[in-house]
N, C-alpha and C positions, 0 to 999 in steps of 0.2 A: 294239379300239377306238382309232376311226380320229382321226388329230391337223386339228385344223380349223385352218385359216392363215387367215390377217386376206383381208379381199376387198381389194379394190383401187380404186382412189379412179375416180372416174369422171370426174371433171376433171380432176385432173394425171396420173391413170396412174399413181403411186405408190402400192405398199402401204400401210394404214390403220396402223396406232398398235396400233388395239385392236380386238379380232373380230367386233364389230359397224360399228363407219364411224358420219357421221352421216347423217343427212337433207338431202340437196343442195338442195328444193326452195326458191326458184323459178328456180335454172342447171339444172336437172337435173331430168325427171318420175321417173327407175327410176336407183335405183344406189343406191353409200353416198358419203360424203366422207370425208378425211381428217379428221387436227384443223386440219392446216397450210389447208387451202381449206375450211373451214367457220366459219374468219374471215370470209374472203369470204362466203358465203353468210349470214352472221349481219349483215355491212352492211348486204347488197343489200336485205336483212330491211326494218331499220328507217330502210329509205331508198325503202321502198315504201309503210311506213308511214306515214312524213310526206310523201309526196305523197300518200298520200290522206288525212290530218289537215290541207296544205295545201288541198287539191281542196274537202273539206266547209266550209273557211273561206269559202274565194272566195264557196261558192255562196250561205253565210250573211251574206256583206256584202253581197253583189247581194242578198241579200232585206230586207238592212235597206235598203238603200241607194236601192233599188226604191218602197219602202213609207216613208222620208222626200220622197222628188222624188214623188210624187202625195201628201201631204202639203201639200207646197212648192204646188204646182200648184193643189191645191185653195182654199190661203189666200191664192195671189193668185188666181184666180177670183172669189174675194169681195170682194178688195178694187177690184177692176176693179165687177165689179156697183156697188159703193160709191161709184166714183170717178164711175160713169155716171148714179147716181139723184140723182145730186150737181145 
């Protein structure tokens, strides 16, 4: 029976604490990372999620703003027509 050694972290190149390691994505596509580096990986993932949410909200705010401005322009043009009819 062979003894399995813990893998080497692909980020800091130290030996991982557990025999399986952690998923290093999005910082590395292959390999595993140790528990210490996994904290950084999690922070990066959370930052990416926040970035995607921010882009989503900005896009929706732009749609709402454009819709509001179109309604305002329609109201202004109606008012202009009313003034011209007087």
